C-alpha positions in Angstrom: 75.5 85.6 77.7 73.1 85.2 74.8 73.7 83.1 71.8 73.2 84.5 68.3 70.0 83.3 66.7 70.5 80.8 63.9 69.9 82.2 60.4 67.2 79.6 59.7 65.2 80.5 62.8 61.4 80.7 61.9 60.9 83.7 64.1 63.6 85.6 62.2 62.2 84.5 58.8 58.7 85.9 59.7 60.1 89.2 61.0 60.6 90.9 57.6 57.3 89.7 55.9 55.3 91.3 58.8 57.2 94.5 58.3 56.6 94.3 54.6 52.9 93.8 55.1 52.7 96.8 57.4 54.7 98.9 54.8 52.4 97.7 52.0 49.2 98.5 54.0 50.6 102.0 54.8 51.3 102.5 51.1 47.9 101.3 50.0 46.2 103.6 52.6 48.3 106.5 51.3 47.4 105.7 47.7 43.7 105.4 48.6 43.9 108.9 50.2 45.6 110.3 47.2 43.1 108.7 44.8 40.2 110.2 46.8 41.8 113.6 46.8 42.5 113.4 43.0 38.9 112.3 42.4 37.5 115.2 44.4 39.8 117.7 42.7 38.6 116.5 39.3 34.9 116.0 40.1 33.8 119.0 38.1 35.8 117.8 35.0 34.2 114.4 35.2 30.7 115.9 35.4 31.5 118.1 32.4 32.8 115.2 30.4 29.7 113.1 31.3 27.4 115.9 30.2 29.3 116.2 26.9 29.0 112.5 26.3 25.3 112.6 27.1 24.9 115.5 24.6 27.0 114.3 21.6 27.7 110.6 22.4 31.0 108.8 22.4 33.6 109.1 19.6 33.2 106.1 17.2 30.0 104.9 18.9 28.4 104.3 15.5 31.1 101.8 14.6 30.7 99.5 17.7 30.2 95.8 17.0 28.7 95.0 20.4 25.7 96.0 22.4 
């Protein structure tokens, strides 16, 4: 017959944080993959915007107070 584990058992306390860490790592990995996919899908738009800024400059650039 096994005894129920006490609620303040350190092994039980660490059980959930490890699970949370694994869930968080999985979410971060998924977010990184989505970010890379989004960046690749918008690569052409980024290049077009960069070319436009190179050609005409940034809006309000003449009013900057810093170098």
